C-alpha positions in Angstrom: -2.6 3.7 -13.0 -3.2 6.9 -10.3 -5.8 4.6 -6.8 -7.7 8.3 -5.1 -8.1 6.9 -1.4 -12.0 9.6 -1.2 -13.0 8.8 2.7 -15.2 10.6 4.7 -13.9 11.9 7.4 -10.2 12.9 8.7 -8.2 10.4 10.1 -6.4 12.4 13.8 -3.0 11.8 14.8 -2.5 9.0 16.8 -0.8 5.4 15.5 -3.6 4.4 12.5 -2.7 7.9 10.8 0.7 6.9 11.5 0.6 3.3 10.3 -2.0 4.4 7.1 1.1 7.0 6.6 4.0 4.2 6.4 2.1 1.8 4.5 1.1 4.5 1.9 5.2 5.8 1.6 5.4 2.0 0.8 3.4 2.2 -1.8 4.1 4.7 -3.0 8.5 3.5 -3.1 7.2 -0.4 -4.3 4.6 1.4 -6.7 6.5 3.5 -9.4 8.0 0.2 -10.9 4.5 -1.0 -11.6 2.7 2.5 -12.2 0.9 2.9 -9.2 0.6 5.9 -7.3 -1.7 7.0 -4.5 -3.3 9.5 -3.0 -6.0 10.0 -0.2 -8.6 12.5 -0.6 -10.9 13.1 2.5 -13.9 14.9 2.4 -16.0 16.0 5.3 -18.5 14.5 7.4 -21.9 16.0 6.3 -23.6 17.8 9.0 -27.3 17.9 7.4 -29.9 16.2 9.9 -30.4 12.8 9.0 -29.1 9.9 7.9 -30.0 9.7 4.3 -29.5 13.0 3.1 -25.9 12.7 5.1 -24.7 10.0 2.6 -26.3 12.4 0.6 -24.6 14.8 0.9 -21.7 13.6 1.3 -21.5 10.6 -2.0 -21.9 14.6 -3.8 -18.7 15.5 -3.0 -17.5 12.8 -3.0 -18.2 11.8 -6.7 -17.7 15.8 -8.0 -13.9 15.3 -6.7 -13.2 12.1 -7.8 -11.9 12.0 -12.1 -14.0 11.7 -14.4 -14.3 7.8 -15.7 -12.8 6.8 -13.0 -13.7 2.7 -11.6 -14.8 3.6 -8.5 -14.6 0.6 -5.9 -17.1 1.1 -2.8 -15.7 -0.4 0.5 -19.3 -1.1 1.9 -20.0 -4.0 4.4 -22.3 -6.2 1.8 -20.1 -5.9 -0.5 -17.9 -9.0 -2.0 -14.6 -10.4 -0.1 -11.9 -11.0 -2.1 -8.7 -12.6 -0.4 -5.2 -10.9 -1.4 -4.0 -11.9 -4.6 -7.6 -11.7 -5.7 -7.9 -8.1 -4.7 -4.4 -8.1 -6.2 -5.0 -9.7 -9.9 -8.3 -7.3 -10.0 -5.9 -3.8 -10.0 -3.5 -5.3 -12.3 -6.6 -5.9 -14.7 -7.9 -2.6 -14.4 -5.0 -1.2 -15.2 -3.9 -4.0 -17.9 -6.7 -2.9 -19.4 -5.8 0.7 -19.3 -7.7 1.7 -16.6 -6.1 5.4 -15.3 -8.2 6.5 -12.4 -9.0 4.3 -10.0 -11.0 5.2 -7.1 -11.7 3.2 -3.2 -14.9 5.1 -1.6 -14.5 4.9 2.1 -17.8 6.3 3.6 -18.6 7.9 6.8 -20.2 6.8 10.1 -23.8 6.2 8.2 -22.0 4.0 4.6 -22.1 5.3 1.5 -24.9 6.6 -0.3 -26.6 5.2 -3.6 -25.3 7.6 -5.8 -21.9 5.8 -5.4 -23.1 2.2 -4.1 -25.0 2.6 -8.5 -21.9 4.4 -9.3 -19.5 1.8 -8.3 -17.8 -1.8 -10.6 -17.5 -3.3 -6.9 -19.0 -3.8 -4.0 -15.5 -4.4 -2.2 -16.1 -5.6 2.0 -13.7 -6.5 4.8 -15.5 -9.8 5.8 -18.7 -8.9 7.5 -18.2 -7.3 10.5 -17.9 -4.1 10.8 -15.2 -2.0 11.0 -14.1 1.9 12.3 -13.7 3.8 9.0 -10.2 5.0 10.7 -9.1 1.1 10.0 -10.5 0.3 7.1 -8.6 3.2 5.0 -5.3 1.4 7.4 -6.6 -2.0 6.3 -7.3 -0.5 2.9 -4.0 1.4 2.5 -2.2 -2.1 3.7 -3.9 -4.3 0.7 -2.9 -1.6 -1.9 0.7 -2.5 -0.5 0.4 -6.5 -0.6 -0.9 -6.2 -4.2 2.0 -4.2 -5.0 4.2 -6.7 -3.4 2.2 -9.8 -4.8 2.6 -8.0 -8.4 6.1 -7.4 -8.4 6.9 -11.2 -7.8 7.5 -11.0 -4.0 8.0 -14.0 -1.7 3.6 -14.2 -0.7 3.5 -15.9 3.2 1.1 -17.7 1.6 2.8 -19.7 -1.0 
């Protein structure tokens, strides 16, 4: 299964980018055995004059770039919080159910446009707090790596 992290904005040089790259590299190495591959697509922040217009432009660009038929997971502060095992289980269910493309979408400073939210199979939150988009990308990469290790049967620290 191909996993895309579609994110508005660029991850600039620094510790967030370095750590995200480290988790993505770990996923690449460990995920091959489970037919999981992750790529990151960055989208420019819209320069539109209003938040709704920015969200609409960013949403249109993201949706146009995603593979047809991709399962969309919207990272949204109003979404559902899953524990790591449930997160891994969802990924396994999509993979085992024949999903070829899975896309995690991270919006810009204004959030995600309604077209992305309505196209999403699930809205996922990393808790009720608002997180900087750079950290959301990092936390997602870490959770994807953790999911790969859980699915591989690696001892999980909660057991």
